[in-house]
N, C-alpha and C positions, 0 to 999 in steps of 0.2 A: 504494499501499500504506499502511496505517495500522497504528499499534502500540497495544495497550491500556496503561494506566499501568502495569500490574504488568511490563509488558515493557522499561520504560525503562529506558536505560543512563544512567550520570552523564556528563553533556556533558563535563566537564573530562577525561574518559578520553581524549579524541581526542588531548589533547597527549602521554599516555603514549605511546598507541597509534603516533603517527607519528614519535615519536622511538624506540622500540623495542616492538614487538609483544609480544615475551614480556615485558616489564616490566609492558605493560597487562594482559594475561593473568594474570600473578602475583598482581597487585593486585586486580583485578575479576572474574576467574574463581575463582581459588584462595583469594582473600581472604588474602593475606598482605602485611604490611607492615614495614615497619621504618625507622625516623628516622634521618638523619644531620645534620650542621650545616645542609648546604643545605636539606634539606626542613624542617626546624624554623624557620629563618629565613624561608622561603617562605611557611608556614602562619601564623607570627605577622605577616607583612605584610599578609597577606590578611585575618586577623581583624581588625587595626586599621581596615582600609579598610571592612568590613562592620559595624563597631561603631559608625561615625559615625553622624550623623543621617540617618535614612531619607530626608528630603526637605528639600532647600536651595534657596532662590531667590536668583538673582543676578541682578538685572535682567531680561533677557529669555531667561535661562536656568534652567531647572530641573534638579536634581541628584537622583537617585535612587540609593540604595546598596544593594547587597545585594537587587535586584531577583530574585524567583523566575520562571524561564521554563520553557518545555516546548514539545515539538513532538510531536506524534503521527505525522506523516510521517517524522520521523528516527527518532523513537522514543528520545528522550533528555529529561531535565530536570536543572536546574542553577540557579546564580545568576550573575547579571551582577555583577562588582565595582561598575562606575558606569554609569548610563545619564544621558546628558544630553538634555534636550529643549530645542531650541532655536526660539523663537517665530518665526513666517515668515506670510506671506500665502498660500503655497500649499503648505502642510504638512497633516498629518492632525489630527482630532479626537480628542484623548486623553480619557479618563474621568477627571473630577475636575479637569481644567483647563480653564480658559477659552481661547480662541482656537485657532490652529492652530499646528503644532509640526513641526519636523524631529526625526528620532531618531538619536542618535550613541551607540553602545556604546562602552566603554571597558574592557579588560581590563589589570589590574595586575599588573607583573611585579617581582619583587626583584632586588637586584643591579644591575648595569650594563647598558649598551644590548647586546642581543644577538639581533638579529631572525633568527628561522628559521620555516620553512613550518608546524611544530607549532604555534607560538603563533598564526600568522595563521590556520590552520584553525579554531582554537578561538574565536578572535575571530568570524570568519564563521559558524561554527555557533550562536554567541549571536545575531547579526545575523538569521539565518534563524529562529529561534525567535522573536525579537522580530516578524519580518515576517509569521509564522502567527498570532502572537497579536494583533496590532494593525492586521493587514489593511493592510501598507504596504510599500513599496519602500525598502530601505537599501542605499545604494551604496558605502559606505564606514564604517570605525570606526577608533578609535587604539588603539594599544597603548603603555603609559606604565611607564617603568622608575624605580623607587623611589628608587635610589641617586644615579643621574644626573638625575632629574626631566626625562628627554627623552620626548617622543611621537613616535610615527611613525604615518602615515596609511596604512591598509592599504584597497585598493581590492578590492570582494568581486565579482571578475569571474567569467566561467561557467567558467574553468579552476578557480580556488579552490572554487567552489561544487560542482563534481563531485568533486573531492577530499574534500570533506566528507562528501557523499552515500555514495561508494563506500567511504570509510572506515567509516561508520557501517554499513553494510551487511555488511562483512567482521567488524565488531565483534559485531553481532548473529549471524552465523553461527558465530563461535567460541565466543560465551557460550552460545549454545543447545546448542552441541556438548559444551561444558565442555572445550575444547581449548586447550591452551596451546603455542605454536609453539615451536620451536628458535631460537637466536640465535647468530651468529658474534661472537666476541669483537671489540671494537673500541675505540676510544679512549675513548668516554664511558663505558665500564663501570666505569672507576675512580672516576668520582663517584657511581656510582649506590647507592642506600641498599640495594637488594636483592642487590648483588653475592654475597654470603656465601649467599644463598636461590639465587640464579639458578645461580651457578657456570658462567659463560661458557666456562671452558677445558674443561668436559667436553664441549662442542659440537664441539672441535676433532677433525680428522681423525686420531686416533689411538688406541691400545687404552686400556682402563681400567687395565689392569696398567701400562702407562707412567705415566698421570696419579699413579696411588697411588705408584710408584717415585719420581717427582719430587717428590710432597709429603713423603714421608718424609725423602729426601735432603735437602730444603730445610730441615727441622728438625735 
């Protein structure tokens, strides 16, 4: 199955989706957004990364920032924070570069080291787009945390690739239906910028009357 450009979803949405399907739908289906300190710092961090020189050469490594990517098979488009091209004898031919190259996508994350499957899936999705665009195989990429300057390699195995494909299929289904799923309150809700819009407490198994009563008593 292939998607037309007007059906493309934001690639970075997979990170929201795997963190919380309801959060993703509120942002991408209902077009609702609200900043907090965490989202503002993250946006500024990525803006700085993308505003750097578009192409930088360091010996046998070429660094490209803010590279636009897409995939018609996944139905997504977006940007890579950084893609490193490493010169090698058995790599691929890249338009505009002499020689042969291996491709290494790098996703930047603000804050301290905090590895999770949502970030790994986003990075893998970027690699799958690059594979489709460059006709190559990318076995791994790196996650980079700005506060600690730490990198972690992520291997793009079949389990992770299936997670990416299944997630985008579900996202396309929700988007086409205009569907926003419910979500159970959990620890991560406290840091979510959309908690006042989402109202996760409303999804608890209790009556609206009880919720309103508790809210009034709390004031």
